[in-house]
C-alpha positions as CSV (number, residue, x, y, z in Angstrom):
1,M,-1.3,-9.3,-24.6
2,K,0.4,-8.2,-21.3
3,A,3.0,-11.0,-21.7
4,I,3.8,-9.9,-25.2
5,K,4.1,-6.3,-24.1
6,F,6.4,-7.3,-21.2
7,I,8.7,-9.4,-23.5
8,F,9.3,-6.3,-25.7
9,S,9.6,-3.9,-22.8
10,K,12.8,-2.5,-21.3
11,F,12.4,-4.8,-18.3
12,F,12.5,-8.2,-20.0
13,P,16.3,-8.2,-20.5
14,T,16.7,-7.2,-16.9
15,V,14.5,-10.0,-15.6
16,L,16.3,-12.4,-17.9
17,L,19.7,-11.4,-16.6
18,M,18.5,-11.7,-13.0
19,L,17.2,-15.3,-13.6
20,L,20.5,-16.2,-15.2
21,Q,22.4,-14.9,-12.2
22,L,20.2,-16.9,-9.8
23,S,20.5,-20.0,-12.0
24,L,24.3,-19.7,-12.2
25,I,24.7,-19.2,-8.4
26,V,22.5,-22.2,-7.7
27,F,24.3,-24.3,-10.3
28,V,27.7,-23.5,-8.9
29,L,26.7,-24.2,-5.3
30,T,24.9,-27.4,-6.3
31,V,28.0,-28.7,-8.1
32,A,30.2,-27.7,-5.1
33,N,27.8,-29.4,-2.7
34,E,27.8,-32.6,-4.8
35,Y,31.6,-33.0,-5.2
36,F,33.2,-31.3,-2.2
37,V,32.6,-32.9,1.3
38,L,33.8,-29.9,3.1
39,F,31.3,-27.7,1.2
40,Q,28.5,-30.1,2.2
41,V,29.4,-29.8,5.8
42,L,29.6,-26.0,5.5
43,C,26.1,-26.0,3.9
44,D,24.7,-28.1,6.7
45,V,26.2,-25.8,9.3
46,V,24.9,-22.7,7.5
47,A,21.5,-24.3,7.2
48,V,21.3,-25.0,10.9
49,L,22.4,-21.5,11.8
50,T,19.9,-20.0,9.3
51,F,17.2,-22.2,10.7
52,L,17.9,-21.0,14.3
53,K,18.0,-17.4,13.1
54,I,14.6,-17.7,11.4
55,V,13.0,-19.5,14.4
56,N,14.3,-16.8,16.8
57,K,13.4,-13.9,14.6
58,K,10.9,-11.4,16.2
59,T,8.3,-11.6,13.5
60,N,5.0,-13.3,12.6
61,P,5.4,-17.1,12.5
62,E,3.7,-17.2,9.2
63,Y,6.6,-15.4,7.6
64,K,9.0,-18.0,9.0
65,I,7.3,-21.2,7.7
66,P,8.0,-20.7,3.9
67,W,11.6,-20.1,4.5
68,I,12.0,-23.1,6.8
69,F,10.2,-25.3,4.3
70,L,12.3,-24.1,1.4
71,I,15.6,-24.6,3.3
72,L,14.6,-28.1,4.5
73,A,13.3,-29.2,1.1
74,L,16.0,-27.6,-1.1
75,P,18.9,-26.6,1.1
76,V,21.2,-25.1,-1.5
77,F,18.5,-23.3,-3.4
78,G,16.7,-22.3,-0.2
79,L,19.8,-20.8,1.4
80,T,20.7,-18.9,-1.7
81,V,17.3,-17.4,-2.1
82,Y,17.1,-16.6,1.7
83,A,20.5,-14.8,1.5
84,L,19.5,-12.8,-1.5
85,F,15.9,-11.9,-0.7
86,A,14.9,-12.5,2.9
87,D,16.3,-9.5,4.7
88,P,16.9,-6.6,2.3
89,K,19.0,-4.2,4.5
90,L,19.9,-0.6,4.1
91,S,23.5,0.3,4.6
92,K,24.4,2.1,7.8
93,R,24.8,5.3,5.8
94,E,21.4,4.9,4.1
95,S,19.8,4.1,7.4
96,R,21.2,7.2,9.1
97,R,20.2,9.4,6.1
98,M,16.6,8.1,6.2
99,H,16.4,8.5,9.9
100,K,17.8,12.1,9.7
101,I,15.4,13.0,6.9
102,R,12.3,11.7,8.7
103,Q,13.4,13.6,11.9
104,K,13.5,16.8,9.7
105,A,10.0,16.4,8.3
106,E,7.9,14.9,11.1
107,P,8.2,17.7,13.7
108,L,7.0,20.2,11.1
109,C,3.5,18.7,11.1
110,Q,3.2,18.1,14.8
111,N,0.4,19.8,16.8
112,D,1.1,21.4,20.2
113,H,0.3,19.0,23.1
114,S,-3.0,20.6,23.9
115,A,-4.3,20.3,20.3
116,T,-3.3,16.6,20.2
117,Q,-5.0,16.0,23.6
118,T,-8.2,17.8,22.3
119,A,-8.2,15.4,19.3
120,F,-7.8,12.3,21.5
121,E,-10.6,13.5,23.8
122,R,-13.0,14.0,21.0
123,M,-12.6,10.3,20.0
124,D,-14.8,9.2,22.9
125,G,-13.0,6.0,23.9
126,Y,-11.7,5.3,20.4
127,D,-8.6,7.3,21.0
128,G,-6.4,4.2,21.5
129,I,-6.6,3.7,17.7
130,S,-5.1,7.2,17.1
131,R,-2.6,6.9,20.0
132,Y,-1.2,3.8,18.3
133,L,-0.9,5.6,15.0
134,S,0.8,8.6,16.6
135,A,3.3,6.4,18.4
136,T,4.2,4.2,15.4
137,S,3.9,6.4,12.3
138,K,5.1,9.6,14.2
139,L,2.4,11.6,12.5
140,P,-0.3,13.4,14.6
141,C,-4.1,13.3,14.5
142,S,-5.9,16.6,14.2
143,V,-9.2,18.4,14.2
144,G,-10.3,21.3,11.9
145,N,-10.0,19.3,8.7
146,R,-12.6,19.0,5.9
147,V,-12.7,15.6,4.2
148,T,-14.6,14.9,0.9
149,Y,-15.2,11.3,-0.1
150,Y,-15.2,10.2,-3.8
151,K,-17.0,6.9,-4.5
152,V,-15.4,6.6,-8.0
153,G,-12.0,7.6,-9.4
154,E,-13.5,9.9,-12.1
155,D,-15.1,12.1,-9.5
156,M,-11.8,12.6,-7.7
157,W,-9.9,13.2,-10.9
158,R,-12.2,16.0,-12.0
159,D,-11.9,17.7,-8.6
160,M,-8.2,17.2,-8.6
161,L,-7.8,18.9,-12.0
162,D,-9.7,21.9,-10.6
163,E,-7.5,22.1,-7.6
164,L,-4.3,21.6,-9.6
165,G,-5.3,24.5,-11.7
166,K,-5.4,26.7,-8.6
167,A,-1.8,25.9,-7.4
168,Q,0.3,28.9,-6.7
169,K,3.4,27.6,-4.8
170,F,4.0,23.9,-5.2
171,I,2.6,20.5,-6.3
172,F,3.7,17.1,-5.1
173,L,2.7,13.9,-6.8
174,E,3.6,10.3,-5.6
175,Y,2.0,7.4,-7.4
176,F,2.6,3.7,-7.8
177,I,1.3,3.8,-11.4
178,V,1.5,6.7,-13.9
179,D,0.1,5.4,-17.2
180,Q,-0.2,7.2,-20.5
181,G,-3.8,8.2,-21.4
182,K,-6.5,10.7,-20.9
183,M,-6.1,11.0,-17.1
184,W,-2.3,11.6,-17.2
185,D,-2.5,13.8,-20.3
186,S,-4.9,16.1,-18.5
187,I,-2.8,16.3,-15.4
188,H,0.5,16.6,-17.3
189,E,-0.9,19.6,-19.3
190,I,-1.7,21.5,-16.0
191,L,1.7,20.6,-14.5
192,V,3.6,22.0,-17.5
193,R,1.5,25.1,-17.4
194,K,2.1,25.5,-13.7
195,V,5.9,25.2,-14.1
196,A,5.7,28.0,-16.7
197,E,3.9,30.1,-14.1
198,G,6.7,29.5,-11.5
199,V,5.0,26.8,-9.5
200,E,7.4,24.2,-8.1
201,V,6.3,20.7,-9.2
202,R,7.9,17.5,-7.8
203,M,6.8,14.0,-8.8
204,M,7.8,10.4,-8.0
205,Y,6.5,7.2,-9.5
206,D,7.3,3.6,-8.8
207,D,9.6,2.0,-11.5
208,I,8.1,-1.5,-11.3
209,G,4.5,-0.2,-10.9
210,T,4.9,1.5,-14.3
211,L,6.6,-1.7,-15.6
212,T,5.3,-1.6,-19.2
213,M,3.5,1.8,-19.1
214,Q,6.2,4.4,-19.6
215,R,9.0,4.9,-22.1
216,H,12.5,4.3,-20.9
217,G,13.8,7.5,-19.2
218,Y,10.4,9.1,-19.2
219,W,11.3,10.8,-15.9
220,R,14.1,12.5,-17.7
221,E,11.7,13.9,-20.3
222,L,9.6,15.3,-17.4
223,R,12.7,16.9,-15.9
224,K,13.4,18.7,-19.2
225,E,9.9,20.2,-18.9
226,G,10.7,21.6,-15.5
227,I,9.0,18.9,-13.5
228,D,11.4,17.6,-10.8
229,C,10.6,13.9,-11.3
230,C,12.3,10.7,-10.1
231,K,11.4,7.0,-10.1
232,F,11.3,5.0,-6.9
233,G,13.2,1.7,-6.7
234,S,14.9,1.6,-10.2
235,F,14.8,-1.9,-11.6
236,R,18.3,-3.0,-12.4
237,P,19.8,-6.4,-13.4
238,V,21.1,-7.2,-9.9
239,L,19.5,-9.8,-7.6
240,S,18.2,-8.1,-4.5
241,G,15.2,-8.4,-2.1
242,I,14.9,-4.6,-2.1
243,Y,12.7,-4.9,-5.3
244,N,10.0,-6.4,-3.1
245,N,9.6,-3.0,-1.4
246,R,7.5,-0.9,-3.7
247,D,6.1,2.6,-3.3
248,H,2.3,1.8,-3.4
249,R,1.3,5.3,-2.1
250,K,-1.0,7.6,-4.0
251,I,-0.5,11.2,-2.8
252,T,-1.2,14.6,-4.3
253,V,-0.4,17.8,-2.3
254,I,-1.2,21.3,-3.6
255,D,0.3,24.3,-1.8
256,G,0.1,22.4,1.5
257,R,-3.6,23.3,1.7
258,V,-5.2,20.4,-0.2
259,G,-4.3,16.8,-0.4
260,Y,-5.6,13.6,-2.0
261,T,-5.1,9.9,-1.3
262,G,-7.0,6.7,-1.8
263,G,-6.9,3.8,-4.2
264,V,-6.8,5.8,-7.4
265,N,-3.6,5.6,-9.5
266,I,-3.0,7.8,-12.6
267,G,-4.3,5.6,-15.4
268,D,-7.4,5.5,-17.5
269,E,-8.8,2.3,-16.0
270,Y,-9.0,4.1,-12.6
271,I,-11.5,6.7,-14.1
272,N,-13.4,4.1,-16.2
273,E,-12.0,5.5,-19.5
274,K,-10.5,2.0,-20.3
275,P,-12.9,-0.7,-19.1
276,R,-10.4,-3.5,-18.8
277,L,-12.2,-5.4,-16.1
278,G,-15.7,-4.1,-16.3
279,H,-16.6,-1.2,-14.0
280,W,-13.5,-0.1,-12.0
281,K,-14.8,0.6,-8.4
282,D,-12.4,2.8,-6.6
283,S,-12.4,5.5,-4.0
284,G,-10.4,8.4,-2.6
285,I,-10.6,11.4,-0.3
286,K,-9.7,15.1,-0.5
287,I,-8.3,16.7,2.6
288,E,-8.3,20.4,3.5
289,G,-6.7,21.5,6.7
290,P,-3.8,20.7,9.0
291,A,-3.8,17.0,8.2
292,V,-2.4,17.8,4.7
293,A,0.9,18.3,6.4
294,N,1.0,14.5,7.2
295,L,0.9,13.8,3.4
296,T,3.7,16.3,2.9
297,A,5.8,14.7,5.7
298,M,5.5,11.3,4.0
299,F,6.3,12.6,0.5
300,L,9.4,14.7,1.2
301,P,11.6,12.1,3.0
302,L,11.0,9.4,0.4
303,F,11.5,11.9,-2.4
304,D,14.7,13.1,-0.9
305,V,16.1,9.6,-0.4
306,T,15.1,8.6,-4.0
307,S,16.3,11.8,-5.7
308,K,19.3,12.2,-3.4
309,E,18.3,15.8,-2.9
310,D,18.5,17.7,0.4
311,L,15.5,20.0,0.4
312,S,14.7,22.6,3.0
313,Y,11.2,21.6,4.3
314,E,9.8,24.6,6.3
315,K,8.3,26.4,3.3
316,Y,6.1,23.3,2.5
317,F,4.3,23.5,5.8
318,P,2.1,26.6,5.7
319,K,0.9,27.9,9.1
320,D,-2.1,30.0,7.9
321,L,-4.4,27.2,6.9
322,P,-8.2,27.6,7.3
323,T,-9.8,25.3,9.8
324,F,-13.3,23.7,9.7
325,A,-15.6,23.3,12.7
326,D,-17.6,20.1,13.5
327,E,-15.6,18.0,11.1
328,G,-14.5,15.2,13.5
329,V,-11.0,13.8,13.9
330,L,-8.6,12.9,11.1
331,H,-5.4,10.8,11.4
332,V,-3.4,10.5,8.2
333,F,-0.5,8.0,8.6
334,G,2.1,6.1,6.7
335,D,3.4,2.6,6.7
336,G,6.3,0.8,5.1
337,P,8.8,-2.0,5.3
338,N,11.7,-2.5,7.8
339,P,13.9,-0.6,8.6
340,Y,11.9,2.5,7.6
341,Y,9.0,1.4,9.9
342,T,9.5,-1.1,12.7
343,E,5.8,-2.0,13.2
344,Q,3.2,-3.4,10.8
345,I,1.2,-0.3,11.2
346,G,-1.5,-0.9,8.5
347,E,-2.3,-4.4,9.8
348,N,-2.4,-3.4,13.4
349,N,-4.6,-0.4,12.6
350,F,-7.1,-2.7,10.9
351,I,-7.0,-5.1,13.9
352,N,-7.6,-2.2,16.2
353,M,-10.6,-0.9,14.2
354,I,-12.1,-4.4,13.9
355,A,-11.7,-4.9,17.7
356,A,-13.5,-1.5,18.3
357,A,-16.6,-2.5,16.3
358,K,-19.8,-3.0,18.3
359,R,-22.4,-3.2,15.6
360,Y,-20.7,-3.7,12.3
361,V,-17.5,-3.5,10.3
362,W,-17.6,-3.3,6.5
363,I,-14.6,-3.7,4.3
364,T,-13.8,-3.4,0.6
365,T,-10.5,-4.8,-0.8
366,P,-9.2,-6.0,-4.1
367,Y,-7.3,-8.9,-2.4
368,L,-7.9,-11.0,0.7
369,I,-4.7,-12.8,1.5
370,I,-4.3,-12.3,5.3
371,D,-2.3,-13.8,8.1
372,F,-3.6,-15.5,11.3
373,N,-3.8,-12.3,13.3
374,L,-6.0,-10.4,10.9
375,S,-8.1,-13.5,10.2
376,T,-8.6,-14.1,13.9
377,A,-9.7,-10.5,14.4
378,L,-12.3,-10.8,11.7
379,K,-13.6,-14.1,13.0
380,N,-13.7,-12.9,16.6
381,A,-15.7,-9.9,15.6
382,A,-18.3,-12.0,13.8
383,L,-18.5,-14.5,16.6
384,R,-19.3,-11.8,19.2
385,G,-22.2,-10.7,17.0
386,V,-20.7,-7.9,14.9
387,D,-21.9,-7.7,11.3
388,V,-18.7,-8.3,9.4
389,R,-18.9,-7.9,5.6
390,I,-16.1,-8.0,3.1
391,V,-16.5,-7.1,-0.6
392,T,-13.9,-8.4,-3.1
393,P,-13.9,-8.3,-6.9
394,H,-15.9,-10.8,-9.0
395,I,-13.8,-10.1,-12.1
396,P,-10.1,-10.7,-11.2
397,D,-7.0,-8.9,-12.4
398,K,-4.7,-11.8,-11.5
399,K,-6.2,-15.3,-11.6
400,F,-3.9,-16.9,-9.1
401,V,-4.3,-14.1,-6.6
402,F,-8.1,-14.3,-7.1
403,D,-7.9,-18.0,-6.2
404,M,-5.9,-17.3,-3.1
405,T,-8.4,-14.6,-2.1
406,R,-11.3,-17.1,-2.6
407,S,-9.5,-19.8,-0.6
408,T,-9.9,-17.6,2.5
409,Y,-13.7,-17.4,2.2
410,R,-14.7,-20.6,3.8
411,Q,-12.9,-20.2,7.1
412,L,-14.2,-16.7,7.5
413,M,-17.8,-17.6,6.5
414,K,-17.7,-20.5,9.0
415,A,-17.3,-17.9,11.8
416,G,-20.1,-15.8,10.4
417,V,-18.3,-13.3,8.2
418,K,-20.3,-12.3,5.1
419,I,-18.4,-12.3,1.8
420,Y,-19.6,-10.4,-1.3
421,E,-18.1,-10.2,-4.8
422,Y,-18.6,-7.0,-6.8
423,T,-20.2,-8.3,-9.9
424,P,-20.1,-5.2,-12.2
425,G,-16.3,-5.4,-12.4
426,F,-13.1,-4.9,-10.3
427,M,-13.2,-3.8,-6.7
428,H,-10.1,-1.7,-6.1
429,A,-11.3,0.5,-3.2
430,K,-9.5,0.0,0.2
431,N,-12.2,1.1,2.6
432,V,-13.3,0.2,6.1
433,V,-16.4,1.6,8.0
434,V,-17.2,0.8,11.6
435,D,-20.5,1.6,13.4
436,D,-21.2,4.8,11.3
437,M,-18.5,6.8,13.1
438,L,-15.1,5.3,12.4
439,A,-13.7,4.8,8.9
440,F,-10.5,4.2,6.8
441,V,-9.7,5.2,3.2
442,G,-6.2,4.6,1.8
443,T,-3.9,2.6,-0.3
444,I,-3.6,-0.5,1.9
445,N,-4.9,-3.8,0.6
446,F,-5.8,-6.8,2.8
447,D,-2.8,-8.8,1.6
448,Y,0.8,-9.6,2.6
449,R,2.4,-7.2,0.1
450,S,0.5,-4.2,1.3
451,L,0.7,-5.1,5.0
452,T,4.4,-6.0,5.0
453,H,6.5,-5.1,1.9
454,H,5.1,-1.8,0.5
455,F,5.2,1.9,1.4
456,E,1.5,2.7,2.0
457,C,-0.6,5.5,3.4
458,G,-4.2,6.0,4.7
459,A,-6.5,8.1,6.7
460,V,-8.5,7.1,9.8
461,M,-11.6,9.3,10.4
462,Y,-13.7,9.6,13.5
463,R,-17.2,11.2,13.2
464,T,-16.3,13.1,10.0
465,P,-19.4,14.0,8.0
466,C,-18.1,12.1,4.9
467,I,-18.5,8.8,6.7
468,A,-22.2,9.0,5.9
469,D,-21.3,9.2,2.2
470,M,-19.1,6.1,2.7
471,V,-22.0,4.2,4.4
472,A,-24.3,5.1,1.5
473,D,-21.6,3.9,-1.0
474,F,-21.3,0.6,0.9
475,N,-25.0,0.0,0.8
476,E,-25.0,0.7,-3.0
477,V,-22.1,-1.7,-3.4
478,F,-23.9,-4.4,-1.5
479,G,-26.9,-4.0,-3.8
480,K,-24.7,-4.6,-6.8
481,S,-22.7,-7.5,-5.4
482,Q,-23.3,-11.2,-5.1
483,Q,-23.2,-12.6,-1.5
484,I,-21.3,-15.9,-1.4
485,D,-23.4,-18.7,0.0
486,P,-21.3,-20.9,2.3
487,K,-23.5,-23.9,1.5
488,T,-22.9,-23.8,-2.2
489,F,-19.5,-22.1,-2.5
490,K,-16.8,-24.4,-4.0
491,M,-13.5,-24.1,-5.9
492,S,-12.2,-26.4,-8.6
493,K,-9.9,-29.1,-7.5
494,L,-7.0,-27.6,-9.5
495,A,-7.6,-24.1,-7.9
496,T,-7.8,-25.8,-4.5
497,F,-4.6,-27.6,-4.9
498,S,-2.7,-24.6,-6.4
499,T,-3.8,-22.4,-3.5
500,L,-2.7,-25.0,-1.0
501,V,0.8,-24.6,-2.4
502,L,0.6,-20.9,-3.0
503,Q,-0.7,-20.2,0.5
504,L,2.5,-21.7,1.9
505,F,4.5,-19.1,0.1
506,A,2.0,-16.2,0.4
507,P,4.1,-14.2,2.8
508,M,6.9,-14.1,0.2
509,L,4.6,-13.0,-2.7
C-alpha cells in the first residue's frame, strides 16, 4: 500500500530522475574507464587520494569502513557516490549565515554565571553531563522549571490543545511529520483561530518526513491562512548528500512560557487513532519555565535559514516567566549534522549518562543500530553490575531495520544487557532513566541516522519529580514486554545474512 502511494506521489518522478542521473554518471565514467588509459590512471590516483582522505578523517572508524569497501570493490561507482553523498557541505555564505543566526539566538537564553553555577552545583557530581551539553550545544541548563511527563501521545496532544488555545503572542511548531487526520485537524483549527486573533504562528515541517502525507504545496495553503509555514530540506531532482540531513525534531513553543518535545509527531498513529502497528507507545514532556527558551533558540535559527527570513529574536524570549521551586535541574539541548554541530552530542550524552549509572540504566528506543562506542558503553555498564535494560518494538515498522536491530541483541546480551520487545505494538519512545534521578526524553533514536545525520533535540533531567512517573512507566512497559532469552534467541539464516551485509553500510543508512 505504501509503495503504491509513493509511486503516485509527487516524489516518485523526483526519485526516478535522481536515479537516472546517478546511472548516467556511472555509465559515462565506466565507459571512459574502459576505453581511455589516461582516465584509468586518473581514477586510480583519485581513488588513492580519496582513500587517504577517508583514513585520515577525524571521525568514527565505523563511518570510514563502508566507503573504503565501496571504493575498493567498485572504484568508479564508489568514487561517484562518495563525491556526491559523503560530505554534504554548506557554501561559505550559508555557513556564515548559519553561524551568525545561531550567535543571535543562543545568548538570549543564557543564564547569568551564578545561575548556571547553581544549576551545576545542584547536580551533585553529575554536573559533567550538563557541562558537556553546555559546551557543545551552546544552550544552558537551568533550575526553576516544571516538567510534566506524558506516557502516551494522546495525553500530550490533549494537553497541547488546551495550551494552544491559551496562546496570546506566538506559537512555534517544528515537526518531522505532519500528517492529515484528527490530530492535525484539531491543531490546525486552533492555529487558524489564533491567527485571526492576532497571534503570530510559525511552522516548519520536514519535506521528506511528510513524503506521501501532504498535498504538493501544502505549506503555501497554510501561508494563505496566515500561518508562516515553510518546509525543511525541499526534495528536488538533484543528486546531493544534503537529503540525508533531515529535521527530526518535534518542538512546540507557546508564548515562550510553555514548550513540548519528545517522540510524538503530528499524525493519528502517534495518538492511537490509527492503529497501524498495534498500540503506539510514545512519550513526551511539557516544559514550563526558563528552559523553554532553549527550544525557542533551536527553532528560530533553523526556521530563518529555511525560510530565508531575518527575524528579530528578542520578543520571543520573555523575561517575566514564573519559576518553580524543588523541581530539579533541566537541560534542553539540540544536536545535528556537520557543519551545524561539530560534535555528536546526542551519542556522547547517552554515553555520559550510561557511564554515570551506578544501579541501573533503562532505555526505550524504536531502533537499536549503534556503533562501537555506544555498544561498548552499554556492555561495560552491564559488566560492572549495572542493571541495563533496553526495550525495542516487537512489531516493526521497517522489516530490514528490525532485523538490523535484532542483530545487535546477542553481543549485548552476552555482556549481561537485558533486551525486551514491546509486544502490544510499536515502541517509538526515546527515553533513558538512570538510578531514579537522571533521565532523558527527546527525539533521538539509538541509530546512526539520529546520532549522525539528523537535527534532533532532547532534555536531560536531574531530580525532577516527573522522573518518578517515567520509572513507573518503565515498570509498566516491562510488564507488557517479552524479555529475549539469550539461550533461545535466533534469527533466520536469510535475516542473518542480510544484516551482515546491511551492517557494513549501516553508517550510510
